[in-house]
VOPA-176811 format. One record per residue (C-alpha): residue number from 0; residue in one letter; x, y, z. Coordinates in nm, 2 decimals. Example, Ala and Ser with C-alpha at 12.3 -4.5 7.8 and 13.67 -1.06 7.14 Angstrom:
+-----+---+--------+--------+--------+
:   k : r :     c1 :     c2 :     c3 :
+-----+---+--------+--------+--------+
:   0 : a :   1.23 :  -0.45 :   0.78 :
:   1 : s :   1.37 :  -0.11 :   0.71 :
+-----+---+--------+--------+--------+
// end
This chain:
+-----+---+--------+--------+--------+
:   k : r :     c1 :     c2 :     c3 :
+-----+---+--------+--------+--------+
:   0 : m :   1.87 :   1.39 :  -0.25 :
:   1 : t :   1.56 :   1.60 :  -0.28 :
:   2 : s :   1.24 :   1.48 :  -0.10 :
:   3 : k :   1.07 :   1.43 :  -0.44 :
:   4 : s :   1.35 :   1.20 :  -0.57 :
:   5 : l :   1.35 :   1.02 :  -0.23 :
:   6 : i :   0.97 :   0.96 :  -0.25 :
:   7 : t :   1.00 :   0.85 :  -0.61 :
:   8 : s :   1.28 :   0.60 :  -0.52 :
:   9 : l :   1.08 :   0.46 :  -0.23 :
:  10 : v :   0.77 :   0.42 :  -0.45 :
:  11 : f :   0.98 :   0.24 :  -0.70 :
:  12 : i :   1.13 :   0.01 :  -0.44 :
:  13 : v :   0.79 :  -0.07 :  -0.29 :
:  14 : f :   0.64 :  -0.14 :  -0.63 :
:  15 : t :   0.91 :  -0.37 :  -0.75 :
:  16 : s :   0.91 :  -0.55 :  -0.41 :
:  17 : l :   0.54 :  -0.61 :  -0.42 :
:  18 : t :   0.55 :  -0.72 :  -0.79 :
:  19 : s :   0.83 :  -0.97 :  -0.71 :
:  20 : f :   0.65 :  -1.10 :  -0.40 :
:  21 : q :   0.32 :  -1.14 :  -0.59 :
:  22 : a :   0.50 :  -1.34 :  -0.86 :
:  23 : n :   0.67 :  -1.56 :  -0.61 :
:  24 : a :   0.35 :  -1.61 :  -0.41 :
:  25 : k :   0.16 :  -1.71 :  -0.72 :
:  26 : d :   0.42 :  -1.96 :  -0.82 :
:  27 : s :   0.45 :  -2.13 :  -0.48 :
:  28 : q :   0.10 :  -2.09 :  -0.35 :
:  29 : n :  -0.20 :  -2.24 :  -0.54 :
:  30 : n :  -0.49 :  -2.08 :  -0.36 :
:  31 : f :  -0.59 :  -1.75 :  -0.22 :
:  32 : f :  -0.80 :  -1.69 :   0.09 :
:  33 : v :  -1.00 :  -1.37 :   0.15 :
:  34 : d :  -1.16 :  -1.27 :   0.48 :
:  35 : l :  -1.41 :  -0.99 :   0.50 :
:  36 : l :  -1.43 :  -0.92 :   0.87 :
:  37 : i :  -1.69 :  -0.74 :   1.07 :
:  38 : l :  -1.58 :  -0.61 :   1.41 :
:  39 : q :  -1.77 :  -0.67 :   1.73 :
:  40 : h :  -1.93 :  -0.36 :   1.88 :
:  41 : g :  -1.66 :  -0.14 :   2.05 :
:  42 : k :  -1.36 :  -0.31 :   1.87 :
:  43 : t :  -1.14 :  -0.12 :   1.63 :
:  44 : v :  -0.92 :  -0.19 :   1.33 :
:  45 : s :  -0.62 :  -0.13 :   1.55 :
:  46 : d :  -0.74 :  -0.41 :   1.78 :
:  47 : a :  -0.77 :  -0.63 :   1.48 :
:  48 : e :  -0.42 :  -0.54 :   1.36 :
:  49 : r :  -0.27 :  -0.63 :   1.70 :
:  50 : y :  -0.45 :  -0.97 :   1.67 :
:  51 : f :  -0.31 :  -1.03 :   1.32 :
:  52 : e :   0.05 :  -0.94 :   1.44 :
:  53 : k :   0.02 :  -1.24 :   1.67 :
:  54 : v :  -0.17 :  -1.48 :   1.44 :
:  55 : a :   0.00 :  -1.42 :   1.11 :
:  56 : p :   0.33 :  -1.58 :   1.21 :
:  57 : i :   0.14 :  -1.88 :   1.34 :
:  58 : a :  -0.05 :  -1.91 :   1.02 :
:  59 : a :   0.26 :  -1.87 :   0.81 :
:  60 : r :   0.43 :  -2.16 :   0.98 :
:  61 : h :   0.15 :  -2.38 :   0.84 :
:  62 : g :   0.14 :  -2.23 :   0.49 :
:  63 : l :  -0.11 :  -1.95 :   0.52 :
:  64 : v :   0.07 :  -1.62 :   0.44 :
:  65 : r :  -0.10 :  -1.28 :   0.48 :
:  66 : v :  -0.03 :  -1.08 :   0.16 :
:  67 : h :  -0.21 :  -0.76 :   0.25 :
:  68 : q :  -0.48 :  -0.60 :   0.47 :
:  69 : f :  -0.73 :  -0.37 :   0.30 :
:  70 : n :  -0.98 :  -0.11 :   0.42 :
:  71 : v :  -1.32 :  -0.17 :   0.26 :
:  72 : a :  -1.40 :   0.15 :   0.07 :
:  73 : a :  -1.75 :   0.06 :  -0.05 :
:  74 : v :  -1.99 :  -0.23 :  -0.08 :
:  75 : y :  -2.20 :  -0.24 :  -0.40 :
:  76 : a :  -2.42 :  -0.54 :  -0.30 :
:  77 : g :  -2.51 :  -0.69 :   0.03 :
:  78 : e :  -2.64 :  -0.56 :   0.36 :
:  79 : t :  -2.32 :  -0.53 :   0.57 :
:  80 : k :  -2.00 :  -0.34 :   0.51 :
:  81 : p :  -1.69 :  -0.53 :   0.64 :
:  82 : d :  -1.46 :  -0.33 :   0.86 :
:  83 : l :  -1.15 :  -0.48 :   0.70 :
:  84 : a :  -1.03 :  -0.74 :   0.45 :
:  85 : n :  -0.72 :  -0.96 :   0.43 :
:  86 : l :  -0.57 :  -1.14 :   0.13 :
:  87 : w :  -0.38 :  -1.46 :   0.21 :
:  88 : t :  -0.20 :  -1.72 :   0.00 :
:  89 : m :  -0.23 :  -2.09 :   0.08 :
:  90 : a :   0.05 :  -2.35 :   0.03 :
:  91 : h :  -0.17 :  -2.66 :   0.06 :
:  92 : a :  -0.52 :  -2.78 :   0.12 :
:  93 : n :  -0.46 :  -2.88 :   0.48 :
:  94 : v :  -0.36 :  -2.53 :   0.60 :
:  95 : f :  -0.67 :  -2.47 :   0.82 :
:  96 : k :  -0.65 :  -2.82 :   0.98 :
:  97 : a :  -0.29 :  -2.76 :   1.07 :
:  98 : i :  -0.36 :  -2.41 :   1.20 :
:  99 : n :  -0.66 :  -2.52 :   1.41 :
: 100 : n :  -0.45 :  -2.79 :   1.57 :
: 101 : d :  -0.17 :  -2.55 :   1.66 :
: 102 : p :  -0.18 :  -2.50 :   2.04 :
: 103 : e :  -0.06 :  -2.14 :   2.00 :
: 104 : y :  -0.35 :  -2.06 :   1.76 :
: 105 : k :  -0.60 :  -2.23 :   1.99 :
: 106 : k :  -0.51 :  -1.98 :   2.26 :
: 107 : m :  -0.60 :  -1.70 :   2.01 :
: 108 : i :  -0.95 :  -1.83 :   1.92 :
: 109 : p :  -1.12 :  -1.65 :   2.22 :
: 110 : v :  -0.94 :  -1.33 :   2.12 :
: 111 : r :  -1.06 :  -1.38 :   1.76 :
: 112 : n :  -1.42 :  -1.44 :   1.87 :
: 113 : s :  -1.41 :  -1.13 :   2.09 :
: 114 : l :  -1.29 :  -0.91 :   1.80 :
: 115 : f :  -1.49 :  -1.03 :   1.50 :
: 116 : d :  -1.85 :  -1.11 :   1.45 :
: 117 : m :  -1.79 :  -1.45 :   1.30 :
: 118 : k :  -2.15 :  -1.51 :   1.20 :
: 119 : k :  -2.16 :  -1.19 :   0.99 :
: 120 : s :  -1.80 :  -1.20 :   0.86 :
: 121 : h :  -1.72 :  -1.38 :   0.53 :
: 122 : m :  -1.42 :  -1.61 :   0.45 :
: 123 : v :  -1.37 :  -1.72 :   0.10 :
: 124 : l :  -1.13 :  -1.97 :  -0.06 :
: 125 : l :  -1.03 :  -1.88 :  -0.42 :
: 126 : d :  -0.88 :  -2.16 :  -0.63 :
: 127 : q :  -0.67 :  -2.08 :  -0.93 :
: 128 : q :  -0.78 :  -2.26 :  -1.25 :
+-----+---+--------+--------+--------+
// end
Protein backbone atom coordinates (compact mmCIF):
# COMPACT_ATOMS: atom_id res chain seq x y z
CA UNK A 1 0.00 0.00 0.00
CA UNK A 2 1.41 3.39 -0.95
CA UNK A 3 1.72 6.09 1.68
CA UNK A 4 -0.84 8.22 -0.24
CA UNK A 5 -3.46 5.46 -0.16
CA UNK A 6 -2.66 4.72 3.49
CA UNK A 7 -3.19 8.38 4.40
CA UNK A 8 -6.40 8.49 2.36
CA UNK A 9 -7.66 5.37 4.15
CA UNK A 10 -6.80 6.78 7.57
CA UNK A 11 -8.53 10.09 6.79
CA UNK A 12 -11.64 8.18 5.66
CA UNK A 13 -11.68 6.07 8.83
CA UNK A 14 -11.24 9.09 11.10
CA UNK A 15 -13.93 11.04 9.24
CA UNK A 16 -16.49 8.23 9.37
CA UNK A 17 -15.71 7.56 13.04
CA UNK A 18 -16.17 11.22 13.99
CA UNK A 19 -19.37 11.48 11.96
CA UNK A 20 -20.77 8.37 13.66
CA UNK A 21 -19.68 9.56 17.13
CA UNK A 22 -21.24 12.98 16.62
CA UNK A 23 -24.53 11.46 15.46
CA UNK A 24 -24.64 9.12 18.49
CA UNK A 25 -23.65 11.89 20.91
CA UNK A 26 -26.36 14.16 19.53
CA UNK A 27 -28.99 11.45 19.93
CA UNK A 28 -28.05 10.45 23.47
CA UNK A 29 -26.86 13.76 24.91
CA UNK A 30 -29.18 16.78 24.99
CA UNK A 31 -26.80 19.59 25.81
CA UNK A 32 -23.33 20.76 24.95
CA UNK A 33 -20.85 22.42 27.27
CA UNK A 34 -17.99 24.58 26.00
CA UNK A 35 -15.08 25.77 28.07
CA UNK A 36 -12.77 28.53 26.87
CA UNK A 37 -9.80 28.30 29.20
CA UNK A 38 -7.06 30.74 30.05
CA UNK A 39 -3.94 29.24 31.57
CA UNK A 40 -2.28 30.61 34.69
CA UNK A 41 1.09 32.26 34.10
CA UNK A 42 3.76 29.64 33.42
CA UNK A 43 1.31 26.82 32.65
CA UNK A 44 1.16 25.12 29.24
CA UNK A 45 -1.39 23.39 27.04
CA UNK A 46 0.54 20.16 27.76
CA UNK A 47 -0.09 20.70 31.49
CA UNK A 48 -3.78 21.15 30.72
CA UNK A 49 -3.89 18.00 28.61
CA UNK A 50 -2.38 15.94 31.44
CA UNK A 51 -5.10 17.35 33.73
CA UNK A 52 -7.86 16.43 31.27
CA UNK A 53 -6.47 12.90 30.86
CA UNK A 54 -7.25 12.44 34.57
CA UNK A 55 -10.49 14.43 34.75
CA UNK A 56 -12.25 13.35 31.54
CA UNK A 57 -12.86 9.75 32.74
CA UNK A 58 -14.26 11.06 36.04
CA UNK A 59 -16.58 13.44 34.19
CA UNK A 60 -17.65 10.72 31.74
CA UNK A 61 -18.80 8.49 34.61
CA UNK A 62 -21.31 11.22 35.45
CA UNK A 63 -22.45 11.96 31.89
CA UNK A 64 -20.10 14.75 30.77
CA UNK A 65 -18.18 13.45 27.76
CA UNK A 66 -15.31 15.36 26.19
CA UNK A 67 -15.83 15.36 22.43
CA UNK A 68 -12.83 17.40 21.30
CA UNK A 69 -10.12 19.85 22.39
CA UNK A 70 -9.46 22.87 20.20
CA UNK A 71 -6.66 25.38 19.86
CA UNK A 72 -8.09 28.89 19.67
CA UNK A 73 -6.90 30.31 16.36
CA UNK A 74 -8.35 33.82 16.66
CA UNK A 75 -10.66 35.98 18.74
CA UNK A 76 -12.84 38.47 16.89
CA UNK A 77 -14.45 40.13 19.91
CA UNK A 78 -13.43 40.40 23.52
CA UNK A 79 -10.24 41.30 25.30
CA UNK A 80 -8.74 37.91 26.12
CA UNK A 81 -7.75 35.02 23.87
CA UNK A 82 -8.35 31.63 25.49
CA UNK A 83 -5.41 29.24 25.42
CA UNK A 84 -7.62 26.25 24.63
CA UNK A 85 -11.24 25.20 24.28
CA UNK A 86 -13.11 21.96 24.89
CA UNK A 87 -16.43 20.71 23.59
CA UNK A 88 -18.34 18.33 25.85
CA UNK A 89 -21.73 16.59 25.65
CA UNK A 90 -23.98 16.35 28.69
CA UNK A 91 -26.30 13.44 29.45
CA UNK A 92 -28.48 15.21 32.02
CA UNK A 93 -28.95 18.44 33.95
CA UNK A 94 -27.34 17.16 37.17
CA UNK A 95 -23.95 16.41 35.60
CA UNK A 96 -22.06 19.17 37.40
CA UNK A 97 -23.63 18.42 40.77
CA UNK A 98 -22.62 14.77 40.41
CA UNK A 99 -19.08 15.61 39.30
CA UNK A 100 -18.55 18.15 42.07
CA UNK A 101 -19.65 15.55 44.63
CA UNK A 102 -17.20 12.95 43.30
CA UNK A 103 -14.30 12.49 45.79
CA UNK A 104 -11.87 11.79 42.95
CA UNK A 105 -12.81 15.06 41.23
CA UNK A 106 -12.61 17.01 44.48
CA UNK A 107 -8.93 16.02 44.67
CA UNK A 108 -8.41 17.56 41.21
CA UNK A 109 -9.93 20.99 42.03
CA UNK A 110 -6.65 22.43 43.40
CA UNK A 111 -4.88 21.20 40.25
CA UNK A 112 -7.58 22.83 38.08
CA UNK A 113 -7.24 26.11 39.97
CA UNK A 114 -3.46 26.08 39.65
CA UNK A 115 -3.72 25.51 35.88
CA UNK A 116 -6.55 27.79 34.79
CA UNK A 117 -7.45 31.38 35.54
CA UNK A 118 -11.03 30.58 36.51
CA UNK A 119 -12.05 34.26 36.76
CA UNK A 120 -11.01 34.99 33.16
CA UNK A 121 -12.01 31.63 31.63
CA UNK A 122 -15.50 31.12 30.22
CA UNK A 123 -17.74 28.09 30.53
CA UNK A 124 -20.96 27.95 28.55
CA UNK A 125 -23.88 25.51 28.51
CA UNK A 126 -25.58 25.19 25.12
CA UNK A 127 -29.09 23.74 25.08
CA UNK A 128 -30.47 22.22 21.89
CA UNK A 129 -33.85 23.56 20.86
